[in-house]
Structure formats: C-alpha cells, structure tokens
N, C-alpha and C positions, 0 to 999 in steps of 0.2 A: 504494500500500500504506500502511495506517495504522500510525503509530508506536504503541508501547506506551502512551505518554502519552495520545494521542488516544483509544485504545481504553478506557483506564481512566476518562477524563473522560466519555465517552459512556455507559459502564456505570453510573457514579455518578449521572449525570443520569437515566437510565432507572429506577434503583432509587428515587431520590427521588420521581419522578413516580408510580410504582406504589404507594408507601406514603404518599401524601399524605392528610392528614386532611380530612374534609369541612369546608366553610366554617363558621366559628364555633367549631370545636373546637380545643382546645389540649392538647397532651400533658401528662400529670401528671408533674411533675418529681420525681425521687427525691432530689435534692440538697437540702441545708439541714437545719437543726435542726427538731425537732418540739416542740410545747408540752408543758409538764408534764402537762396533762390527757391529751394523746395518749399520753405515756409510761405514765401510769396505766392507760389503757385497754388498752395492750399488755402491761402487767405486766412491763415491761422498759425498757431504756435506748434501744433503737433498733429501727427497723423491720426492719433486716437480721437482727438477733438473733431477732426474733419470727418472721420467715419461716423461719429455720433450725429453730426450735422447732416450727413448723407442719408441717415435713416428716417429723418423727419419727412413729413408730407411735402413741405416746401423744398427741402433738399432734393428729394426724388424728382420733383417737378423741374427744378433747375438743371439737374443732370440730364433729364430727358430732352429738355430744350437745347442744351449744349450739344448733345449727341445726335439730335435730329432724327431719332428713331421713335416712332409712335408706339410700336408694340413688337414683341418677340414671342417665340413659342414657350418662353419661361423655362428654358433649360440653359445650362451654362454654354453649351456649344451654340445653340440657336441665338442666344443673346450676343455672344462675341461675333458670330457670323454676321448678324444684322448690323452691328456697330461698324464692322470693317467695310461693309458694303455701302454705308451711308457716307455722305460728305460731312465731316465734323472735325472737331479739334484734335482727334486722335489720328487723323489721316497720315501725318508725318511720322507717327510712331509705329503704328500697327501695319503689317504688310499683308494685304488682302490675300494674295496668292498663297500665303503660308499659314493659313488657319486650317488645322486638320485634327480629326479625332483619331487617336491611336489607342493601343492597348493600355498605355500608361496614363492617358488622360487627354486633355485638349492642348495642342501645341499651337502657339501663336508666334509667328515671325515678327521680330522687332527690328526697327530701323538700325542701321549700322552706327548712327550717331546717337544712340540711346544715352550714352554717358553725358552728353551735352545738356540734358534736361535740367540737372541739378548740380552740374560741374564735377560730381564725384560718382563713381559706380554705385556704392552702397545707397546713397541718397536717391539717386536716379531709380534704382530698383524698388526702393520703398515707395516712391512716387508712382511708378508704373503699377505696382501691386495695388496701391490705393485707388487709382483710377479704374482698374479692372474690377476690383472688389465693390467699389461704389456703383459702377454700372450694373453689376449683378444684383446688388441690393435694390437699386431703383427699378429695375425691370422684373423683380420678383423671382429670380432664378432660385429655386428651392434648395437651400443648403444652410448649414450652420457653420460657423467659423471653425469649429473643431473637426469638421468633416472634409475640409478642403486644405490642400497645401499648395503653395506657390513656389516654383523653383525656376532657376535660370541656367542656361547653358550657352556657351559661345562656340561649342565644338563644331557645329555645322551651320554657322551663322547665328546671330543673337536670337534666342528662342525662349519664350516664357512657357512654362508648363503648369497647367492647372490640373491638379490630381485629386480625385475623390479618394479619401482614405477608406480603407476597409473597415467595416464595423465588426 
C-alpha cells in the first residue's frame, strides 16, 4: 500500500508531465517590474490593475472597440483568429498567417520587432500576454487563469503559445 507521500509525489510528477511545454518554449513570467513604456501602454501602474480594469463592462467595451471585432465563437482559437483577421491595433504585432491550432495549444506568430513594444523582452512579453488575455476576457472565451498558460519561443520565428492545462 502506498503512503500519502508516495501518492502525492506520483501525482505531482504526472501533473508536471501533462503540462509540459513543447521544446523551445518558455512560460511568460508575470513577476518583475515593467518598463515605463509598458506602463504607458497600459495606462496604469501594473498589469494586474489593467487586467482588473479589462474585466469590467466598460473595459470589455473599450477592448472590443479597439479591436474592431463585434463577436467571436467564444473559444480561444476563434477569438484570436477573429482578432488577427480584423484591422486593429494588434495588426503590427500578430501575424495572421501564423495562427494555428496544434496538439500543444494555439500558436500565434508574433512580429519580429516584438521587443520594441516595451524596449525590453520581458516587459514586451508581459504586455503581449496582457493584450491577448484581455481580448479573451472581453470576448468571453471560457477559461480560468489557472487553466491556461502563456509561453514564448523564438526557435522558428517569434511565437506565442496559449496552452490549456490538463485538469
């Protein structure tokens, strides 16, 4: 008979294996400061505050107005696909031809100039993650924060991966 400790170790190991990122991808870290340029783009002091603002009715309305997409099919892939097809503020960042559903999740091609957004790689990635996350919130793509991870790779061109975690 297995002890509780053995069971918990085995469960943690299985969970880690199920949610592994594909080779070359690294999860986008939420920790750390953002640059002044990123704060200016957020119109606030922190990404956390900006996400809270995006969840309000007015915040969702503003996001939809900026992205110029009236409706989506309320899935992560459908929302991202609709946003990349519309003419909006994210045109220079997201690469339409590079949005695809894979076994690992949804891959989104990112402009080669992605680091210019906030002058540093980490701040720019936090900003990209915020914009995608806010769009998903605004259009009602059904997920909870702890069910999704955001990762980035430059292995085959800059690519953002949105991965649903196994339950």
